[in-house]
N, CA, C and O atoms as CSV, one atom per row, in Angstrom:
chain,resi,resn,atom,element,x,y,z
A,1,UNK,N,N,116.256,97.790,70.769
A,1,UNK,CA,C,116.183,97.358,72.148
A,1,UNK,C,C,117.391,97.842,72.932
A,1,UNK,O,O,117.249,98.304,74.064
A,2,UNK,N,N,118.563,97.742,72.352
A,2,UNK,CA,C,119.778,98.120,73.066
A,2,UNK,C,C,119.809,99.623,73.349
A,2,UNK,O,O,120.378,100.067,74.346
A,3,UNK,N,N,119.189,100.396,72.457
A,3,UNK,CA,C,119.148,101.841,72.675
A,3,UNK,C,C,118.345,102.193,73.921
A,3,UNK,O,O,118.720,103.078,74.691
A,4,UNK,N,N,117.232,101.485,74.106
A,4,UNK,CA,C,116.392,101.741,75.280
A,4,UNK,C,C,117.136,101.366,76.555
A,4,UNK,O,O,117.039,102.064,77.564
A,5,UNK,N,N,117.875,100.270,76.509
A,5,UNK,CA,C,118.643,99.847,77.681
A,5,UNK,C,C,119.724,100.865,78.003
A,5,UNK,O,O,119.939,101.186,79.172
A,6,UNK,N,N,120.408,101.380,76.987
A,6,UNK,CA,C,121.463,102.379,77.206
A,6,UNK,C,C,120.878,103.661,77.785
A,6,UNK,O,O,121.442,104.233,78.717
A,7,UNK,N,N,119.764,104.113,77.247
A,7,UNK,CA,C,119.119,105.327,77.763
A,7,UNK,C,C,118.643,105.109,79.195
A,7,UNK,O,O,118.803,105.980,80.051
A,8,UNK,N,N,118.061,103.949,79.448
A,8,UNK,CA,C,117.562,103.666,80.792
A,8,UNK,C,C,118.701,103.591,81.807
A,8,UNK,O,O,118.583,104.122,82.911
A,9,UNK,N,N,119.788,102.943,81.446
A,9,UNK,CA,C,120.937,102.878,82.351
A,9,UNK,C,C,121.573,104.256,82.551
A,9,UNK,O,O,122.025,104.578,83.650
A,10,UNK,N,N,121.607,105.062,81.497
A,10,UNK,CA,C,122.134,106.425,81.628
A,10,UNK,C,C,121.272,107.249,82.577
A,10,UNK,O,O,121.793,107.985,83.415
A,11,UNK,N,N,119.962,107.127,82.445
A,11,UNK,CA,C,119.067,107.840,83.355
A,11,UNK,C,C,119.220,107.344,84.781
A,11,UNK,O,O,119.136,108.130,85.725
A,12,UNK,N,N,119.445,106.033,84.949
A,12,UNK,CA,C,119.652,105.494,86.281
A,12,UNK,C,C,120.890,106.113,86.928
A,12,UNK,O,O,120.862,106.476,88.104
A,13,UNK,N,N,121.971,106.234,86.167
A,13,UNK,CA,C,123.191,106.849,86.696
A,13,UNK,C,C,122.948,108.328,87.000
A,13,UNK,O,O,123.431,108.831,88.014
A,14,UNK,N,N,122.213,109.026,86.147
A,14,UNK,CA,C,121.889,110.433,86.400
A,14,UNK,C,C,121.075,110.577,87.676
A,14,UNK,O,O,121.363,111.445,88.500
A,15,UNK,N,N,120.067,109.739,87.847
A,15,UNK,CA,C,119.255,109.803,89.053
A,15,UNK,C,C,120.056,109.406,90.288
A,15,UNK,O,O,119.806,109.913,91.382
A,16,UNK,N,N,121.017,108.502,90.116
A,16,UNK,CA,C,121.870,108.128,91.240
A,16,UNK,C,C,122.691,109.327,91.714
A,16,UNK,O,O,122.963,109.456,92.908
A,17,UNK,N,N,123.086,110.201,90.790
A,17,UNK,CA,C,123.794,111.425,91.171
A,17,UNK,C,C,122.836,112.452,91.783
A,17,UNK,O,O,123.217,113.190,92.691
A,18,UNK,N,N,121.610,112.499,91.295
A,18,UNK,CA,C,120.641,113.481,91.796
A,18,UNK,C,C,120.090,113.124,93.172
A,18,UNK,O,O,119.496,113.970,93.842
A,19,UNK,N,N,120.282,111.881,93.595
A,19,UNK,CA,C,119.721,111.453,94.874
A,19,UNK,C,C,120.398,112.167,96.035
A,19,UNK,O,O,119.871,112.170,97.148
A,20,UNK,N,N,121.532,112.759,95.800
A,20,UNK,CA,C,122.256,113.455,96.864
A,20,UNK,C,C,121.694,114.854,97.130
A,20,UNK,O,O,122.328,115.654,97.818
A,21,UNK,N,N,120.538,115.146,96.604
A,21,UNK,CA,C,119.935,116.460,96.803
A,21,UNK,C,C,119.569,116.669,98.270
A,21,UNK,O,O,119.458,115.713,99.037
A,22,UNK,N,N,119.386,117.911,98.640
A,22,UNK,CA,C,119.110,118.278,100.024
A,22,UNK,C,C,117.616,118.252,100.346
A,22,UNK,O,O,117.235,118.307,101.515
A,23,UNK,N,N,116.775,118.169,99.324
A,23,UNK,CA,C,115.330,118.228,99.503
A,23,UNK,C,C,114.752,116.815,99.629
A,23,UNK,O,O,115.056,115.949,98.809
A,24,UNK,N,N,113.926,116.578,100.644
A,24,UNK,CA,C,113.364,115.254,100.869
A,24,UNK,C,C,112.417,114.827,99.748
A,24,UNK,O,O,112.441,113.665,99.341
A,25,UNK,N,N,111.589,115.733,99.241
A,25,UNK,CA,C,110.651,115.381,98.178
A,25,UNK,C,C,111.377,115.033,96.883
A,25,UNK,O,O,110.967,114.120,96.166
A,26,UNK,N,N,112.447,115.754,96.583
A,26,UNK,CA,C,113.231,115.426,95.391
A,26,UNK,C,C,113.912,114.072,95.542
A,26,UNK,O,O,114.076,113.346,94.562
A,27,UNK,N,N,114.308,113.732,96.759
A,27,UNK,CA,C,114.913,112.427,97.003
A,27,UNK,C,C,113.906,111.314,96.754
A,27,UNK,O,O,114.241,110.300,96.141
A,28,UNK,N,N,112.681,111.492,97.220
A,28,UNK,CA,C,111.631,110.492,97.012
A,28,UNK,C,C,111.329,110.350,95.521
A,28,UNK,O,O,111.209,109.232,95.020
A,29,UNK,N,N,111.207,111.463,94.813
A,29,UNK,CA,C,110.941,111.434,93.373
A,29,UNK,C,C,112.075,110.747,92.620
A,29,UNK,O,O,111.831,109.972,91.696
A,30,UNK,N,N,113.310,111.029,93.014
A,30,UNK,CA,C,114.458,110.414,92.363
A,30,UNK,C,C,114.475,108.902,92.577
A,30,UNK,O,O,114.771,108.148,91.649
A,31,UNK,N,N,114.163,108.459,93.781
A,31,UNK,CA,C,114.100,107.018,94.046
A,31,UNK,C,C,113.012,106.350,93.199
A,31,UNK,O,O,113.204,105.237,92.709
A,32,UNK,N,N,111.875,107.024,93.027
A,32,UNK,CA,C,110.806,106.475,92.192
A,32,UNK,C,C,111.244,106.347,90.741
A,32,UNK,O,O,110.934,105.352,90.087
A,33,UNK,N,N,111.952,107.330,90.239
A,33,UNK,CA,C,112.427,107.275,88.864
A,33,UNK,C,C,113.468,106.170,88.679
A,33,UNK,O,O,113.521,105.535,87.626
A,34,UNK,N,N,114.291,105.941,89.698
A,34,UNK,CA,C,115.259,104.852,89.620
A,34,UNK,C,C,114.553,103.497,89.560
A,34,UNK,O,O,114.955,102.622,88.792
A,35,UNK,N,N,113.519,103.323,90.355
A,35,UNK,CA,C,112.761,102.072,90.338
A,35,UNK,C,C,112.063,101.888,88.983
A,35,UNK,O,O,112.012,100.775,88.458
A,36,UNK,N,N,111.532,102.967,88.422
A,36,UNK,CA,C,110.888,102.879,87.105
A,36,UNK,C,C,111.882,102.447,86.034
A,36,UNK,O,O,111.535,101.673,85.142
A,37,UNK,N,N,113.102,102.935,86.113
A,37,UNK,CA,C,114.120,102.517,85.150
A,37,UNK,C,C,114.479,101.048,85.318
A,37,UNK,O,O,114.678,100.345,84.327
A,38,UNK,N,N,114.564,100.581,86.539
A,38,UNK,CA,C,114.867,99.166,86.775
A,38,UNK,C,C,113.746,98.282,86.236
A,38,UNK,O,O,114.012,97.244,85.630
A,39,UNK,N,N,112.503,98.686,86.453
A,39,UNK,CA,C,111.364,97.929,85.936
A,39,UNK,C,C,111.414,97.880,84.409
A,39,UNK,O,O,111.168,96.832,83.812
A,40,UNK,N,N,111.733,99.013,83.777
A,40,UNK,CA,C,111.832,99.062,82.321
A,40,UNK,C,C,112.903,98.104,81.814
A,40,UNK,O,O,112.686,97.400,80.828
A,41,UNK,N,N,114.045,98.071,82.471
A,41,UNK,CA,C,115.127,97.174,82.049
A,41,UNK,C,C,114.695,95.711,82.194
A,41,UNK,O,O,114.953,94.906,81.299
A,42,UNK,N,N,114.050,95.359,83.294
A,42,UNK,CA,C,113.594,93.980,83.477
A,42,UNK,C,C,112.573,93.581,82.423
A,42,UNK,O,O,112.631,92.466,81.905
A,43,UNK,N,N,111.644,94.464,82.098
A,43,UNK,CA,C,110.633,94.146,81.092
A,43,UNK,C,C,111.277,93.975,79.721
A,43,UNK,O,O,110.883,93.095,78.956
A,44,UNK,N,N,112.263,94.809,79.408
A,44,UNK,CA,C,112.939,94.695,78.112
A,44,UNK,C,C,113.688,93.373,78.006
A,44,UNK,O,O,113.630,92.709,76.971
A,45,UNK,N,N,114.392,92.984,79.070
A,45,UNK,CA,C,115.139,91.739,79.016
A,45,UNK,C,C,114.243,90.503,79.041
A,45,UNK,O,O,114.665,89.431,78.606
A,46,UNK,N,N,113.036,90.632,79.533
A,46,UNK,CA,C,112.121,89.496,79.577
A,46,UNK,C,C,111.532,89.188,78.200
A,46,UNK,O,O,111.117,88.057,77.945
A,47,UNK,N,N,111.492,90.173,77.324
A,47,UNK,CA,C,110.899,89.984,75.997
A,47,UNK,C,C,111.969,89.537,75.016
A,47,UNK,O,O,113.045,90.129,74.929
A,48,UNK,N,N,111.657,88.498,74.294
A,48,UNK,CA,C,112.538,88.030,73.230
A,48,UNK,C,C,111.863,88.316,71.897
A,48,UNK,O,O,110.653,88.533,71.844
A,49,UNK,N,N,112.627,88.318,70.845
A,49,UNK,CA,C,112.040,88.605,69.538
A,49,UNK,C,C,111.081,87.496,69.125
A,49,UNK,O,O,111.237,86.341,69.520
A,50,UNK,N,N,110.115,87.857,68.347
A,50,UNK,CA,C,109.100,86.955,67.805
A,50,UNK,C,C,108.154,86.384,68.857
A,50,UNK,O,O,107.423,85.437,68.564
A,51,UNK,N,N,108.146,86.922,70.055
A,51,UNK,CA,C,107.197,86.456,71.059
A,51,UNK,C,C,106.057,87.463,71.178
A,51,UNK,O,O,106.236,88.653,70.921
A,52,UNK,N,N,104.909,86.980,71.561
A,52,UNK,CA,C,103.722,87.823,71.662
A,52,UNK,C,C,103.190,87.781,73.087
A,52,UNK,O,O,103.649,86.996,73.916
A,53,UNK,N,N,102.232,88.626,73.348
A,53,UNK,CA,C,101.609,88.675,74.668
A,53,UNK,C,C,100.928,87.338,74.972
A,53,UNK,O,O,100.483,86.646,74.057
A,54,UNK,N,N,100.847,86.973,76.271
A,54,UNK,CA,C,100.266,85.667,76.619
A,54,UNK,C,C,98.747,85.635,76.480
A,54,UNK,O,O,98.026,85.408,77.452
A,55,UNK,N,N,98.277,85.865,75.265
A,55,UNK,CA,C,96.843,85.813,74.959
A,55,UNK,C,C,96.696,84.969,73.695
A,55,UNK,O,O,97.317,85.273,72.676
A,56,UNK,N,N,95.917,83.957,73.746
A,56,UNK,CA,C,95.714,83.120,72.570
A,56,UNK,C,C,95.950,81.661,72.868
A,56,UNK,O,O,96.021,81.254,74.027
A,57,UNK,N,N,96.072,80.868,71.806
A,57,UNK,CA,C,96.170,79.421,71.962
A,57,UNK,C,C,97.572,78.872,71.773
A,57,UNK,O,O,97.898,77.846,72.370
A,58,UNK,N,N,98.413,79.504,70.975
A,58,UNK,CA,C,99.737,78.969,70.669
A,58,UNK,C,C,100.726,79.385,71.753
A,58,UNK,O,O,101.228,80.509,71.746
A,59,UNK,N,N,101.004,78.469,72.686
A,59,UNK,CA,C,101.868,78.814,73.811
A,59,UNK,C,C,103.350,78.757,73.458
A,59,UNK,O,O,104.190,79.153,74.267
A,60,UNK,N,N,103.682,78.274,72.272
A,60,UNK,CA,C,105.097,78.172,71.907
A,60,UNK,C,C,105.718,79.534,71.606
A,60,UNK,O,O,106.935,79.690,71.712
A,61,UNK,N,N,104.903,80.521,71.231
A,61,UNK,CA,C,105.457,81.836,70.909
A,61,UNK,C,C,105.081,82.901,71.936
A,61,UNK,O,O,105.294,84.089,71.695
A,62,UNK,N,N,104.531,82.499,73.067
A,62,UNK,CA,C,104.116,83.465,74.085
A,62,UNK,C,C,105.291,83.863,74.968
A,62,UNK,O,O,106.160,83.049,75.279
A,63,UNK,N,N,105.298,85.112,75.357
A,63,UNK,CA,C,106.296,85.605,76.292
A,63,UNK,C,C,105.957,85.104,77.694
A,63,UNK,O,O,104.790,84.891,78.021
A,64,UNK,N,N,106.975,84.921,78.505
A,64,UNK,CA,C,106.770,84.437,79.871
A,64,UNK,C,C,106.083,85.532,80.700
A,64,UNK,O,O,106.627,86.632,80.801
A,65,UNK,N,N,104.920,85.277,81.291
A,65,UNK,CA,C,104.214,86.317,82.041
A,65,UNK,C,C,104.763,86.548,83.446
A,65,UNK,O,O,104.377,87.525,84.089
A,66,UNK,N,N,105.648,85.688,83.945
A,66,UNK,CA,C,106.160,85.835,85.306
A,66,UNK,C,C,106.923,87.149,85.524
A,66,UNK,O,O,106.651,87.830,86.512
A,67,UNK,N,N,107.866,87.540,84.650
A,67,UNK,CA,C,108.540,88.831,84.871
A,67,UNK,C,C,107.577,90.021,84.870
A,67,UNK,O,O,107.764,90.980,85.618
A,68,UNK,N,N,106.555,89.948,84.031
A,68,UNK,CA,C,105.569,91.033,84.007
A,68,UNK,C,C,104.806,91.093,85.318
A,68,UNK,O,O,104.558,92.177,85.845
A,69,UNK,N,N,104.431,89.938,85.847
A,69,UNK,CA,C,103.706,89.904,87.118
A,69,UNK,C,C,104.591,90.421,88.256
A,69,UNK,O,O,104.119,91.140,89.136
A,70,UNK,N,N,105.866,90.056,88.234
A,70,UNK,CA,C,106.777,90.542,89.270
A,70,UNK,C,C,106.968,92.052,89.191
A,70,UNK,O,O,107.066,92.719,90.221
A,71,UNK,N,N,107.022,92.588,87.993
A,71,UNK,CA,C,107.209,94.040,87.849
A,71,UNK,C,C,105.947,94.798,88.252
A,71,UNK,O,O,106.039,95.898,88.798
A,72,UNK,N,N,104.785,94.234,87.994
A,72,UNK,CA,C,103.544,94.867,88.476
A,72,UNK,C,C,103.539,94.892,89.999
A,72,UNK,O,O,103.141,95.886,90.607
A,73,UNK,N,N,103.982,93.797,90.613
A,73,UNK,CA,C,104.082,93.758,92.065
A,73,UNK,C,C,105.074,94.800,92.570
A,73,UNK,O,O,104.828,95.454,93.583
A,74,UNK,N,N,106.184,94.953,91.871
A,74,UNK,CA,C,107.180,95.965,92.235
A,74,UNK,C,C,106.589,97.367,92.160
A,74,UNK,O,O,106.841,98.192,93.039
A,75,UNK,N,N,105.816,97.642,91.137
A,75,UNK,CA,C,105.204,98.967,90.986
A,75,UNK,C,C,104.219,99.226,92.124
A,75,UNK,O,O,104.185,100.329,92.669
A,76,UNK,N,N,103.423,98.232,92.484
A,76,UNK,CA,C,102.434,98.407,93.554
A,76,UNK,C,C,103.117,98.627,94.901
A,76,UNK,O,O,102.721,99.509,95.663
A,77,UNK,N,N,104.138,97.831,95.193
A,77,UNK,CA,C,104.866,98.009,96.451
A,77,UNK,C,C,105.578,99.358,96.470
A,77,UNK,O,O,105.636,100.018,97.507
A,78,UNK,N,N,106.123,99.769,95.320
A,78,UNK,CA,C,106.770,101.078,95.234
A,78,UNK,C,C,105.800,102.223,95.491
A,78,UNK,O,O,106.161,103.212,96.128
A,79,UNK,N,N,104.573,102.094,95.002
A,79,UNK,CA,C,103.571,103.133,95.243
A,79,UNK,C,C,103.220,103.214,96.728
A,79,UNK,O,O,103.036,104.305,97.266
A,80,UNK,N,N,103.127,102.062,97.388
A,80,UNK,CA,C,102.826,102.068,98.824
A,80,UNK,C,C,103.979,102.671,99.627
A,80,UNK,O,O,103.746,103.432,100.566
A,81,UNK,N,N,105.206,102.341,99.268
A,81,UNK,CA,C,106.359,102.907,99.962
A,81,UNK,C,C,106.453,104.409,99.720
A,81,UNK,O,O,106.808,105.162,100.627
A,82,UNK,N,N,106.139,104.846,98.510
A,82,UNK,CA,C,106.156,106.282,98.207
A,82,UNK,C,C,105.109,107.021,99.032
A,82,UNK,O,O,105.381,108.098,99.563
A,83,UNK,N,N,103.920,106.448,99.139
A,83,UNK,CA,C,102.870,107.079,99.949
A,83,UNK,C,C,103.306,107.199,101.399
A,83,UNK,O,O,103.077,108.227,102.036
A,84,UNK,N,N,103.930,106.162,101.921
A,84,UNK,CA,C,104.429,106.204,103.295
A,84,UNK,C,C,105.537,107.243,103.452
A,84,UNK,O,O,105.559,107.980,104.438
A,85,UNK,N,N,106.450,107.305,102.493
A,85,UNK,CA,C,107.547,108.275,102.568
A,85,UNK,C,C,107.034,109.709,102.487
A,85,UNK,O,O,107.518,110.586,103.203
A,86,UNK,N,N,106.065,109.945,101.624
A,86,UNK,CA,C,105.498,111.300,101.528
A,86,UNK,C,C,104.753,111.661,102.808
A,86,UNK,O,O,104.826,112.804,103.257
A,87,UNK,N,N,104.043,110.715,103.400
A,87,UNK,CA,C,103.347,110.967,104.661
A,87,UNK,C,C,104.330,111.316,105.769
A,87,UNK,O,O,104.106,112.262,106.525
A,88,UNK,N,N,105.405,110.567,105.869
A,88,UNK,CA,C,106.423,110.868,106.883
A,88,UNK,C,C,107.064,112.220,106.610
A,88,UNK,O,O,107.345,112.971,107.544
A,89,UNK,N,N,107.299,112.538,105.336
A,89,UNK,CA,C,107.879,113.836,104.978
A,89,UNK,C,C,106.953,114.980,105.367
A,89,UNK,O,O,107.420,116.017,105.838
A,90,UNK,N,N,105.660,114.808,105.177
A,90,UNK,CA,C,104.703,115.853,105.562
A,90,UNK,C,C,104.704,116.034,107.080
A,90,UNK,O,O,104.648,117.163,107.567
A,91,UNK,N,N,104.768,114.937,107.829
A,91,UNK,CA,C,104.840,115.036,109.298
A,91,UNK,C,C,106.116,115.751,109.729
A,91,UNK,O,O,106.090,116.573,110.644
A,92,UNK,N,N,107.223,115.441,109.076
A,92,UNK,CA,C,108.478,116.132,109.388
A,92,UNK,C,C,108.362,117.611,109.071
A,92,UNK,O,O,108.861,118.448,109.823
A,93,UNK,N,N,107.700,117.947,107.949
A,93,UNK,CA,C,107.521,119.354,107.600
A,93,UNK,C,C,106.676,120.078,108.641
A,93,UNK,O,O,106.964,121.226,108.982
A,94,UNK,N,N,105.635,119.418,109.150
A,94,UNK,CA,C,104.806,120.045,110.177
A,94,UNK,C,C,105.577,120.276,111.469
A,94,UNK,O,O,105.342,121.264,112.164
A,95,UNK,N,N,106.497,119.370,111.796
A,95,UNK,CA,C,107.269,119.517,113.033
A,95,UNK,C,C,108.425,120.499,112.898
A,95,UNK,O,O,108.693,121.262,113.825
A,96,UNK,N,N,109.111,120.494,111.763
A,96,UNK,CA,C,110.325,121.302,111.616
A,96,UNK,C,C,110.161,122.487,110.672
A,96,UNK,O,O,110.978,123.407,110.707
A,97,UNK,N,N,109.136,122.493,109.837
A,97,UNK,CA,C,108.894,123.619,108.939
A,97,UNK,C,C,109.805,123.665,107.724
A,97,UNK,O,O,109.972,124.726,107.123
A,98,UNK,N,N,110.394,122.542,107.352
A,98,UNK,CA,C,111.303,122.539,106.215
A,98,UNK,C,C,111.337,121.159,105.577
A,98,UNK,O,O,111.095,120.145,106.232
A,99,UNK,N,N,111.645,121.145,104.270
A,99,UNK,CA,C,111.843,119.900,103.545
A,99,UNK,C,C,113.322,119.594,103.349
A,99,UNK,O,O,113.662,118.584,102.733
A,100,UNK,N,N,114.193,120.433,103.854
A,100,UNK,CA,C,115.630,120.295,103.610
A,100,UNK,C,C,116.316,119.570,104.757
A,100,UNK,O,O,116.120,119.907,105.925
A,101,UNK,N,N,117.129,118.562,104.410
A,101,UNK,CA,C,117.804,117.736,105.402
A,101,UNK,C,C,118.691,118.563,106.327
A,101,UNK,O,O,118.689,118.354,107.540
A,102,UNK,N,N,119.450,119.503,105.758
A,102,UNK,CA,C,120.397,120.279,106.568
A,102,UNK,C,C,119.694,121.139,107.610
A,102,UNK,O,O,120.145,121.223,108.752
A,103,UNK,N,N,118.600,121.773,107.227
A,103,UNK,CA,C,117.867,122.604,108.172
A,103,UNK,C,C,117.260,121.768,109.307
A,103,UNK,O,O,117.236,122.201,110.459
A,104,UNK,N,N,116.783,120.598,108.978
A,104,UNK,CA,C,116.173,119.724,109.991
A,104,UNK,C,C,117.249,119.231,110.964
A,104,UNK,O,O,117.027,119.186,112.174
A,105,UNK,N,N,118.409,118.864,110.429
A,105,UNK,CA,C,119.495,118.405,111.291
A,105,UNK,C,C,119.996,119.508,112.199
A,105,UNK,O,O,120.347,119.242,113.349
A,106,UNK,N,N,120.039,120.748,111.714
A,106,UNK,CA,C,120.520,121.841,112.561
A,106,UNK,C,C,119.500,122.209,113.634
A,106,UNK,O,O,119.895,122.591,114.736
A,107,UNK,N,N,118.195,122.108,113.349
A,107,UNK,CA,C,117.168,122.386,114.347
A,107,UNK,C,C,117.090,121.289,115.388
A,107,UNK,O,O,116.733,121.544,116.538
A,108,UNK,N,N,117.421,120.076,114.998
A,108,UNK,CA,C,117.365,118.938,115.903
A,108,UNK,C,C,118.525,118.950,116.895
A,108,UNK,O,O,118.458,118.310,117.944
A,109,UNK,N,N,119.565,119.666,116.566
A,109,UNK,CA,C,120.716,119.749,117.444
A,109,UNK,C,C,121.720,118.631,117.198
A,109,UNK,O,O,122.684,118.492,117.950
A,110,UNK,N,N,121.510,117.846,116.171
A,110,UNK,CA,C,122.413,116.744,115.883
A,110,UNK,C,C,123.375,117.089,114.749
A,110,UNK,O,O,123.814,116.202,114.017
A,111,UNK,N,N,123.700,118.357,114.603
A,111,UNK,CA,C,124.603,118.789,113.535
A,111,UNK,C,C,126.024,118.363,113.894
A,111,UNK,O,O,126.598,118.831,114.876
A,112,UNK,N,N,126.577,117.470,113.084
A,112,UNK,CA,C,127.920,116.954,113.352
A,112,UNK,C,C,128.977,117.786,112.670
A,112,UNK,O,O,130.166,117.492,112.790
């Protein structure tokens, strides 16, 4: 279990460094991967040893289904936000002809 947490946290730090990319689509993908790592960490911490899925009659050994339900909600909301971000990115591409932040800022005239 600890190995998965270490790998997930390492990937989170890697994606945190990659988020500074100049491409809008890569930024959206990186944010999605960061959210997936956070969901993985929450699911791992919610499970304790010797517990089983909440199916059956013996409730004393069942895992708590609330963290799982919250993470499913997080995944659904993340998918909706990603769809909105990609739609806005496509509209920006149609207006400016580029997916790169620097090119869009220079065409807009707001280059500081």
